[in-house]
A tleap script that builds the chain and sets N, CA, C and O, in Angstrom:
source leaprc.protein.ff14SB
mol = sequence {
  NMET SER ASN GLY PRO GLN TRP LEU TYR TRP
  LEU SER ARG VAL ASN PRO LEU ALA HIE VAL
  VAL ASP ALA GLU ARG SER ILE PHE SER THR
  GLY SER VAL LEU LEU GLY LEU ILE SER ALA
  SER ALA LEU VAL LEU VAL GLY VAL LEU TYR
  GLY VAL ARG THR PHE HIE ARG ARG SER CALA
}
set mol.1.N position { -7.349 -9.141 -40.833 }
set mol.1.CA position { -7.024 -10.566 -41.450 }
set mol.1.C position { -8.205 -11.291 -41.215 }
set mol.1.O position { -8.773 -11.847 -42.155 }
set mol.2.N position { -8.707 -11.358 -39.890 }
set mol.2.CA position { -9.745 -12.105 -39.459 }
set mol.2.C position { -10.569 -12.531 -40.042 }
set mol.2.O position { -10.924 -13.710 -40.015 }
set mol.3.N position { -11.304 -11.157 -41.052 }
set mol.3.CA position { -12.282 -11.471 -41.603 }
set mol.3.C position { -12.388 -11.362 -43.165 }
set mol.3.O position { -13.487 -11.164 -43.685 }
set mol.4.N position { -10.987 -11.521 -44.082 }
set mol.4.CA position { -10.765 -12.221 -44.915 }
set mol.4.C position { -10.524 -13.168 -45.744 }
set mol.4.O position { -11.208 -14.150 -45.458 }
set mol.5.N position { -9.911 -13.320 -46.581 }
set mol.5.CA position { -9.836 -14.712 -47.197 }
set mol.5.C position { -8.620 -15.776 -46.064 }
set mol.5.O position { -7.611 -15.321 -45.524 }
set mol.6.N position { -9.018 -16.933 -45.986 }
set mol.6.CA position { -7.720 -17.495 -45.578 }
set mol.6.C position { -6.134 -17.383 -46.619 }
set mol.6.O position { -5.100 -17.640 -46.003 }
set mol.7.N position { -6.039 -17.120 -47.692 }
set mol.7.CA position { -4.833 -17.071 -48.605 }
set mol.7.C position { -4.291 -15.765 -48.090 }
set mol.7.O position { -3.127 -15.366 -48.107 }
set mol.8.N position { -5.133 -15.312 -47.732 }
set mol.8.CA position { -4.294 -13.452 -48.035 }
set mol.8.C position { -4.078 -13.381 -46.149 }
set mol.8.O position { -3.367 -12.489 -45.687 }
set mol.9.N position { -4.539 -14.066 -45.519 }
set mol.9.CA position { -4.020 -14.050 -44.398 }
set mol.9.C position { -2.691 -14.903 -44.201 }
set mol.9.O position { -1.932 -14.605 -43.279 }
set mol.10.N position { -2.457 -15.752 -44.886 }
set mol.10.CA position { -1.027 -16.735 -44.755 }
set mol.10.C position { -0.029 -15.644 -45.975 }
set mol.10.O position { 1.076 -15.389 -45.496 }
set mol.11.N position { -0.184 -15.210 -46.946 }
set mol.11.CA position { 0.354 -14.201 -47.573 }
set mol.11.C position { 0.993 -12.980 -46.760 }
set mol.11.O position { 2.115 -12.483 -46.855 }
set mol.12.N position { -0.287 -12.598 -45.775 }
set mol.12.CA position { 0.246 -11.609 -44.853 }
set mol.12.C position { 1.458 -12.373 -43.709 }
set mol.12.O position { 2.250 -11.719 -43.031 }
set mol.13.N position { 1.368 -13.630 -43.716 }
set mol.13.CA position { 2.606 -13.874 -42.797 }
set mol.13.C position { 4.180 -14.139 -42.972 }
set mol.13.O position { 5.113 -14.239 -42.175 }
set mol.14.N position { 4.063 -14.207 -44.365 }
set mol.14.CA position { 5.469 -14.414 -45.203 }
set mol.14.C position { 5.912 -12.947 -44.582 }
set mol.14.O position { 6.933 -12.935 -43.895 }
set mol.15.N position { 5.209 -11.734 -44.787 }
set mol.15.CA position { 5.801 -10.228 -44.395 }
set mol.15.C position { 6.391 -10.317 -43.020 }
set mol.15.O position { 5.639 -10.521 -42.067 }
set mol.16.N position { 7.714 -10.176 -42.844 }
set mol.16.CA position { 8.872 -10.231 -41.657 }
set mol.16.C position { 8.076 -9.500 -40.862 }
set mol.16.O position { 7.680 -10.059 -39.838 }
set mol.17.N position { 7.659 -8.132 -41.115 }
set mol.17.CA position { 7.012 -6.907 -40.440 }
set mol.17.C position { 6.435 -7.248 -39.678 }
set mol.17.O position { 6.657 -6.995 -38.494 }
set mol.18.N position { 4.976 -8.327 -40.341 }
set mol.18.CA position { 3.866 -8.765 -39.383 }
set mol.18.C position { 4.542 -9.214 -38.235 }
set mol.18.O position { 4.381 -8.442 -37.290 }
set mol.19.N position { 5.029 -9.895 -38.062 }
set mol.19.CA position { 5.868 -10.442 -37.113 }
set mol.19.C position { 6.429 -9.437 -35.638 }
set mol.19.O position { 6.071 -9.493 -34.461 }
set mol.20.N position { 7.078 -8.871 -36.089 }
set mol.20.CA position { 7.320 -7.537 -35.164 }
set mol.20.C position { 6.470 -6.946 -35.009 }
set mol.20.O position { 6.478 -6.778 -33.789 }
set mol.21.N position { 5.628 -6.439 -35.402 }
set mol.21.CA position { 4.183 -5.700 -35.099 }
set mol.21.C position { 2.951 -6.564 -34.076 }
set mol.21.O position { 2.190 -6.159 -33.198 }
set mol.22.N position { 3.228 -8.100 -34.761 }
set mol.22.CA position { 2.602 -8.801 -33.795 }
set mol.22.C position { 3.374 -8.841 -31.994 }
set mol.22.O position { 2.813 -8.894 -30.899 }
set mol.23.N position { 4.430 -8.803 -32.260 }
set mol.23.CA position { 5.433 -8.878 -30.902 }
set mol.23.C position { 5.155 -7.531 -30.419 }
set mol.23.O position { 5.292 -7.434 -29.199 }
set mol.24.N position { 4.812 -6.490 -31.004 }
set mol.24.CA position { 4.846 -5.295 -30.274 }
set mol.24.C position { 3.671 -5.203 -29.608 }
set mol.24.O position { 3.459 -4.750 -28.483 }
set mol.25.N position { 2.897 -5.690 -30.430 }
set mol.25.CA position { 1.222 -5.686 -29.874 }
set mol.25.C position { 1.305 -6.734 -28.316 }
set mol.25.O position { 0.630 -6.439 -27.329 }
set mol.26.N position { 2.062 -7.718 -28.343 }
set mol.26.CA position { 1.540 -8.499 -27.186 }
set mol.26.C position { 2.321 -7.975 -25.905 }
set mol.26.O position { 2.262 -8.385 -24.746 }
set mol.27.N position { 3.039 -6.989 -26.438 }
set mol.27.CA position { 4.090 -6.271 -25.356 }
set mol.27.C position { 3.152 -5.588 -24.694 }
set mol.27.O position { 2.807 -5.673 -23.515 }
set mol.28.N position { 2.745 -4.856 -25.620 }
set mol.28.CA position { 2.039 -3.336 -25.408 }
set mol.28.C position { 0.440 -3.740 -24.494 }
set mol.28.O position { -0.154 -3.066 -23.653 }
set mol.29.N position { 0.095 -5.143 -25.097 }
set mol.29.CA position { -1.140 -5.704 -24.424 }
set mol.29.C position { -1.226 -5.793 -22.861 }
set mol.29.O position { -2.235 -5.598 -22.183 }
set mol.30.N position { 0.178 -6.166 -22.367 }
set mol.30.CA position { 0.133 -6.516 -21.035 }
set mol.30.C position { 0.287 -5.211 -20.145 }
set mol.30.O position { 0.533 -4.122 -20.662 }
set mol.31.N position { 0.130 -5.381 -18.781 }
set mol.31.CA position { 0.404 -4.271 -18.105 }
set mol.31.C position { 1.304 -3.990 -17.427 }
set mol.31.O position { 1.431 -2.988 -16.723 }
set mol.32.N position { 2.278 -5.178 -17.634 }
set mol.32.CA position { 3.707 -5.157 -16.964 }
set mol.32.C position { 4.826 -3.863 -17.964 }
set mol.32.O position { 5.710 -3.156 -17.480 }
set mol.33.N position { 4.467 -3.911 -19.126 }
set mol.33.CA position { 5.429 -2.796 -19.633 }
set mol.33.C position { 4.872 -1.009 -18.984 }
set mol.33.O position { 5.527 0.033 -18.942 }
set mol.34.N position { 3.579 -1.260 -18.606 }
set mol.34.CA position { 3.297 0.036 -18.125 }
set mol.34.C position { 3.931 -0.121 -16.917 }
set mol.34.O position { 5.146 0.075 -16.894 }
set mol.35.N position { 3.315 -0.458 -15.833 }
set mol.35.CA position { 3.789 -0.826 -14.515 }
set mol.35.C position { 5.728 -0.602 -14.240 }
set mol.35.O position { 6.304 -0.203 -13.228 }
set mol.36.N position { 6.366 -1.085 -15.709 }
set mol.36.CA position { 7.522 -0.643 -15.402 }
set mol.36.C position { 7.842 0.365 -16.018 }
set mol.36.O position { 8.947 0.598 -15.527 }
set mol.37.N position { 7.596 1.396 -17.000 }
set mol.37.CA position { 7.520 2.342 -17.413 }
set mol.37.C position { 7.210 3.509 -16.110 }
set mol.37.O position { 7.972 4.465 -15.966 }
set mol.38.N position { 6.282 3.350 -15.406 }
set mol.38.CA position { 5.935 3.948 -14.262 }
set mol.38.C position { 7.032 3.925 -13.191 }
set mol.38.O position { 7.635 4.844 -12.639 }
set mol.39.N position { 7.119 2.358 -13.045 }
set mol.39.CA position { 8.679 2.331 -12.061 }
set mol.39.C position { 9.785 3.139 -12.107 }
set mol.39.O position { 10.205 3.836 -11.183 }
set mol.40.N position { 10.439 2.978 -13.671 }
set mol.40.CA position { 11.650 3.780 -13.946 }
set mol.40.C position { 11.408 5.015 -13.845 }
set mol.40.O position { 12.222 5.751 -13.289 }
set mol.41.N position { 10.117 5.540 -14.419 }
set mol.41.CA position { 10.236 7.306 -13.969 }
set mol.41.C position { 10.029 7.562 -12.597 }
set mol.41.O position { 10.680 8.496 -12.129 }
set mol.42.N position { 9.233 6.915 -11.810 }
set mol.42.CA position { 9.651 7.178 -10.306 }
set mol.42.C position { 11.152 7.215 -9.611 }
set mol.42.O position { 11.562 7.913 -8.683 }
set mol.43.N position { 11.697 6.390 -10.258 }
set mol.43.CA position { 13.101 5.948 -9.638 }
set mol.43.C position { 13.959 7.310 -10.333 }
set mol.43.O position { 14.754 7.940 -9.635 }
set mol.44.N position { 13.772 7.580 -11.387 }
set mol.44.CA position { 14.672 8.734 -12.282 }
set mol.44.C position { 13.787 10.030 -11.392 }
set mol.44.O position { 14.610 10.916 -11.164 }
set mol.45.N position { 12.624 10.355 -10.920 }
set mol.45.CA position { 12.093 11.447 -10.422 }
set mol.45.C position { 13.113 11.425 -9.077 }
set mol.45.O position { 13.883 12.367 -8.890 }
set mol.46.N position { 13.055 10.233 -8.124 }
set mol.46.CA position { 13.362 10.235 -6.958 }
set mol.46.C position { 14.783 10.775 -7.152 }
set mol.46.O position { 15.235 11.671 -6.440 }
set mol.47.N position { 15.494 10.172 -8.182 }
set mol.47.CA position { 17.294 10.075 -7.915 }
set mol.47.C position { 17.255 11.946 -8.448 }
set mol.47.O position { 18.114 12.712 -8.012 }
set mol.48.N position { 16.303 12.367 -9.273 }
set mol.48.CA position { 16.901 13.797 -9.710 }
set mol.48.C position { 16.642 14.737 -8.462 }
set mol.48.O position { 17.391 15.626 -8.057 }
set mol.49.N position { 15.437 14.356 -7.949 }
set mol.49.CA position { 15.179 15.554 -6.717 }
set mol.49.C position { 16.204 14.976 -5.722 }
set mol.49.O position { 16.432 15.869 -4.907 }
set mol.50.N position { 16.893 13.920 -5.442 }
set mol.50.CA position { 17.761 13.669 -4.347 }
set mol.50.C position { 19.127 14.238 -4.664 }
set mol.50.O position { 19.777 14.690 -3.721 }
set mol.51.N position { 19.609 14.266 -5.816 }
set mol.51.CA position { 20.604 15.113 -6.623 }
set mol.51.C position { 20.889 16.806 -6.545 }
set mol.51.O position { 21.903 17.490 -6.401 }
set mol.52.N position { 19.594 17.064 -6.700 }
set mol.52.CA position { 19.210 18.629 -7.134 }
set mol.52.C position { 19.333 18.937 -5.415 }
set mol.52.O position { 20.098 19.824 -5.036 }
set mol.53.N position { 18.629 18.241 -4.552 }
set mol.53.CA position { 18.792 18.586 -3.256 }
set mol.53.C position { 20.506 18.801 -2.772 }
set mol.53.O position { 21.101 19.816 -2.408 }
set mol.54.N position { 20.840 17.781 -2.898 }
set mol.54.CA position { 22.365 17.400 -2.429 }
set mol.54.C position { 23.275 18.660 -3.229 }
set mol.54.O position { 24.163 19.384 -2.778 }
set mol.55.N position { 22.681 18.594 -4.549 }
set mol.55.CA position { 23.875 20.002 -5.255 }
set mol.55.C position { 23.703 21.456 -4.306 }
set mol.55.O position { 24.612 22.225 -3.993 }
set mol.56.N position { 22.189 21.569 -3.948 }
set mol.56.CA position { 21.528 22.912 -3.240 }
set mol.56.C position { 22.531 23.365 -1.812 }
set mol.56.O position { 22.888 24.474 -1.416 }
set mol.57.N position { 22.774 22.036 -1.294 }
set mol.57.CA position { 23.132 22.060 -0.019 }
set mol.57.C position { 24.931 22.053 0.232 }
set mol.57.O position { 25.505 22.390 1.267 }
set mol.58.N position { 25.465 21.645 -0.841 }
set mol.58.CA position { 26.871 21.745 -1.233 }
set mol.58.C position { 27.119 23.012 -1.587 }
set mol.58.O position { 28.199 23.511 -1.273 }
set mol.59.N position { 25.956 23.902 -2.451 }
set mol.59.CA position { 26.646 25.124 -2.993 }
set mol.59.C position { 26.747 26.302 -2.065 }
set mol.59.O position { 27.515 27.263 -2.100 }
set mol.60.N position { 25.507 25.904 -0.984 }
set mol.60.CA position { 25.600 26.965 0.147 }
set mol.60.C position { 26.440 27.045 0.976 }
set mol.60.O position { 26.392 27.942 1.818 }
savepdb mol mol.pdb
quit
């Protein structure tokens, strides 16, 4: 939209989905979302490994 006419830009701002897309772009453009995803995945992996280890120890 930056290379198009100004009226077309303002017309696109009326579309509510344009604001949703802008918000999603700003979220994913920062590294914090990726860092949070990596941290949560590591925490889940540690929890699953601990749970499997504990289950195997109690089953034997």
